[in-house]
PAZAPA-4460 file (N, C-alpha, C; in steps of 0.05 Angstrom, whole numbers, plus 32768, in hexadecimal, padded with zeros to 4 digits):
% residues 86
    n_x    n_y    n_z   ca_x   ca_y   ca_z    c_x    c_y    c_z   seq   type   mol
   7FE8   8304   81EE   8003   8307   81E3   8010   8320   81F0     1      X     A
   8028   831C   81F9   8037   8332   8205   804D   833B   81F2     2      X     A
   804D   8354   81EC   8061   8360   81D9   8071   8374   81E9     3      X     A
   808B   836F   81EC   809D   8381   81FB   80B0   838E   81E8     4      X     A
   80B0   83A9   81E9   80C2   83B8   81D8   80D9   83C2   81E8     5      X     A
   80F1   83BD   81DF   8109   83C6   81EE   810A   83E4   81EC     6      X     A
   810D   83F1   8203   8110   840E   8205   812B   8415   8211     7      X     A
   813D   8402   8211   8158   8407   821B   8166   841C   820A     8      X     A
   817D   8425   8212   818A   843B   8204   8190   8435   81E7     9      X     A
   8199   841E   81E0   81A0   8417   81C5   8187   8417   81B3    10      X     A
   8172   8409   81BC   8159   8408   81AD   814B   8423   81AC    11      X     A
   814E   8432   81C2   8142   844D   81C1   814E   845E   81AB    12      X     A
   8169   845C   81A8   8176   846B   8193   816F   8461   8177    13      X     A
   8167   8448   8176   815F   843B   815C   8142   843E   8155    14      X     A
   8133   844C   8167   8117   8452   8160   8101   8443   816F    15      X     A
   8107   843A   8187   80F3   842B   8196   80D9   843B   819A    16      X     A
   80DC   8455   819E   80C5   8466   81A2   80B2   8464   818A    17      X     A
   80BD   8464   8172   80AD   8461   8159   80A0   8446   8158    18      X     A
   80AE   8431   815F   80A3   8415   815F   808D   8413   8173    19      X     A
   808F   841F   818A   807A   841F   819E   8061   842C   8192    20      X     A
   8065   8443   8186   804E   8452   817A   8041   8441   8164    21      X     A
   8051   8435   8152   8046   8424   813D   8036   840C   8148    22      X     A
   8041   8400   815D   8033   83E9   816A   8019   83F2   8176    23      X     A
   8019   8408   8184   8000   8412   8190   7FEB   8417   817B    24      X     A
   7FF3   8424   8165   7FE0   842A   814F   7FD6   8410   8142    25      X     A
   7FE8   83FD   813D   7FE0   83E4   8130   7FCD   83D3   8141    26      X     A
   7FD3   83D2   815B   7FC2   83C3   816E   7FA6   83CF   816E    27      X     A
   7FA5   83EA   816F   7F8B   83F8   816F   7F7D   83F4   8154    28      X     A
   7F8B   83F7   813E   7F7F   83F4   8123   7F73   83D9   811F    29      X     A
   7F7F   83C4   812A   7F76   83A9   8126   7F64   839F   813E    30      X     A
   7F5E   83B1   8150   7F4D   83AB   8167   7F58   8394   8178    31      X     A
   7F71   8395   817D   7F7E   837F   818C   7F84   8386   81A9    32      X     A
   7F77   839B   81B3   7F7C   83A4   81CE   7F79   838F   81E3    33      X     A
   7F67   837C   81DF   7F62   8366   81F2   7F75   834E   81ED    34      X     A
   7F83   834E   81D7   7F95   8338   81D0   7FB2   833D   81D4    35      X     A
   7FBA   8357   81D3   7FD6   835E   81D4   7FDC   8370   81EB    36      X     A
   7FF0   836A   81FB   7FF9   837B   8210   8014   8386   8208    37      X     A
   8016   83A0   8206   802F   83AD   81FF   803E   83B5   8219    38      X     A
   8058   83B1   8219   8068   83B8   8230   8084   83C0   8227    39      X     A
   8091   83D0   8237   80AC   83D7   8232   80BF   83C4   8241    40      X     A
   80D7   83C2   8237   80EB   83B2   8245   8106   83BF   8240    41      X     A
   8119   83B8   8251   8134   83C2   824D   8144   83AD   823E    42      X     A
   815D   83B1   8239   816D   83A1   8227   8169   8383   822B    43      X     A
   8165   8376   8215   8162   8359   8215   817C   834B   820D    44      X     A
   8190   835C   8207   81AA   8351   81FF   81AB   8349   81E1    45      X     A
   8197   8350   81D2   8196   8349   81B6   819A   8362   81A4    46      X     A
   81AA   8374   81AD   81AF   838D   819E   81B8   8386   8181    47      X     A
   81AE   8395   816F   81B4   8391   8153   81C0   83AB   8148    48      X     A
   81CB   83AA   8131   81D6   83C3   8126   81C1   83D6   811D    49      X     A
   81A9   83CC   8118   8193   83DD   8110   817A   83D2   811D    50      X     A
   8166   83E3   8120   814C   83DA   812A   814A   83D5   8147    51      X     A
   8131   83D0   814F   812A   83CD   816B   8124   83B0   8171    52      X     A
   812A   83A7   818A   8124   838C   8192   8108   838B   819F    53      X     A
   80F8   8378   8195   80DD   8375   819F   80DA   8358   81A6    54      X     A
   80CE   8352   81BE   80C9   8337   81C7   80AB   8332   81C5    55      X     A
   80A3   831E   81B6   8087   8316   81B3   8084   82FC   81C2    56      X     A
   8076   82FC   81D9   8075   82E6   81EB   8092   82DE   81F2    57      X     A
   809B   82C7   81E9   80B7   82BF   81F0   80CA   82C2   81D8    58      X     A
   80C1   82CC   81C2   80D2   82CE   81AA   80DE   82EA   81A8    59      X     A
   80F9   82EC   81A7   8107   8305   81A5   810D   830B   8188    60      X     A
   8104   8322   817F   8108   832A   8163   8118   8344   8163    61      X     A
   812F   8343   8157   8140   835B   8156   813F   8368   813A    62      X     A
   8144   8382   8139   8145   838F   811F   812B   8399   8114    63      X     A
   8117   839E   8126   80FD   83A9   811C   8101   83C7   8117    64      X     A
   80FA   83CF   80FF   80FB   83EB   80F8   80E0   83F4   80EE    65      X     A
   80DD   840E   80EA   80C3   8418   80E0   80BE   840D   80C4    66      X     A
   80D4   8408   80B5   80D1   83FD   809A   80C8   83DF   809B    67      X     A
   80D2   83D1   80AE   80CB   83B4   80B0   80B3   83AF   80C3    68      X     A
   80A8   83C4   80CE   8093   83C1   80E3   807B   83B2   80D9    69      X     A
   8071   83B9   80C1   8058   83AC   80B7   805B   838E   80B5    70      X     A
   8072   8385   80A9   8077   8369   80A6   8079   835B   80C1    71      X     A
   8088   8368   80D4   808B   835E   80EF   8070   835B   80FC    72      X     A
   805F   836F   80FB   8045   836F   8108   8033   8359   80FC    73      X     A
   8033   8357   80E2   8022   8343   80D5   802B   8327   80DC    74      X     A
   8045   8321   80DB   804F   8306   80DF   804F   82FE   80FC    75      X     A
   8058   8310   810E   805D   8308   812A   8046   830E   813D    76      X     A
   8033   831F   8135   801D   8327   8147   8002   8320   813A    77      X     A
   7FFC   832B   8123   7FE2   8327   8117   7FDD   830A   810E    78      X     A
   7FF0   82FF   8101   7FEC   82E3   80F7   7FE7   82CF   810D    79      X     A
   7FF7   82CF   8123   7FF2   82BC   8139   7FD7   82C1   8146    80      X     A
   7FCF   82DA   8149   7FB5   82E0   8156   7F9F   82D6   8144    81      X     A
   7FA0   82DB   812A   7F8B   82D1   8118   7F8A   82B3   8117    82      X     A
   7FA1   82A6   811B   7FA2   8289   811B   7F99   827D   8136    83      X     A
   7F94   828E   8149   7F8B   8284   8163   7FA2   827C   8175    84      X     A
   7FBA   8285   816E   7FD1   827D   817D   7FD8   8290   8194    85      X     A
   7FC5   829F   819E   7FCB   82B1   81B4   7FCC   82A2   81CE    86      X     A
***
């Protein structure tokens, strides 16, 4: 699974650095280092009024915040991996 975090200027201002940190910690905590590749990307054109844009494989999710991170991680990363959908 490839997870790309937008680090373009808009997402940077909305906290992409914090989302990167949370993703790194969550991947390590769940021992997913061999299942998840984290990468940065520039603007995907899905800028939102709040939150960061994250692409999981081919799905673009906008509006990820530190408050919504746990739900995002569980639904878009952990659940598919546990279901064998990597």
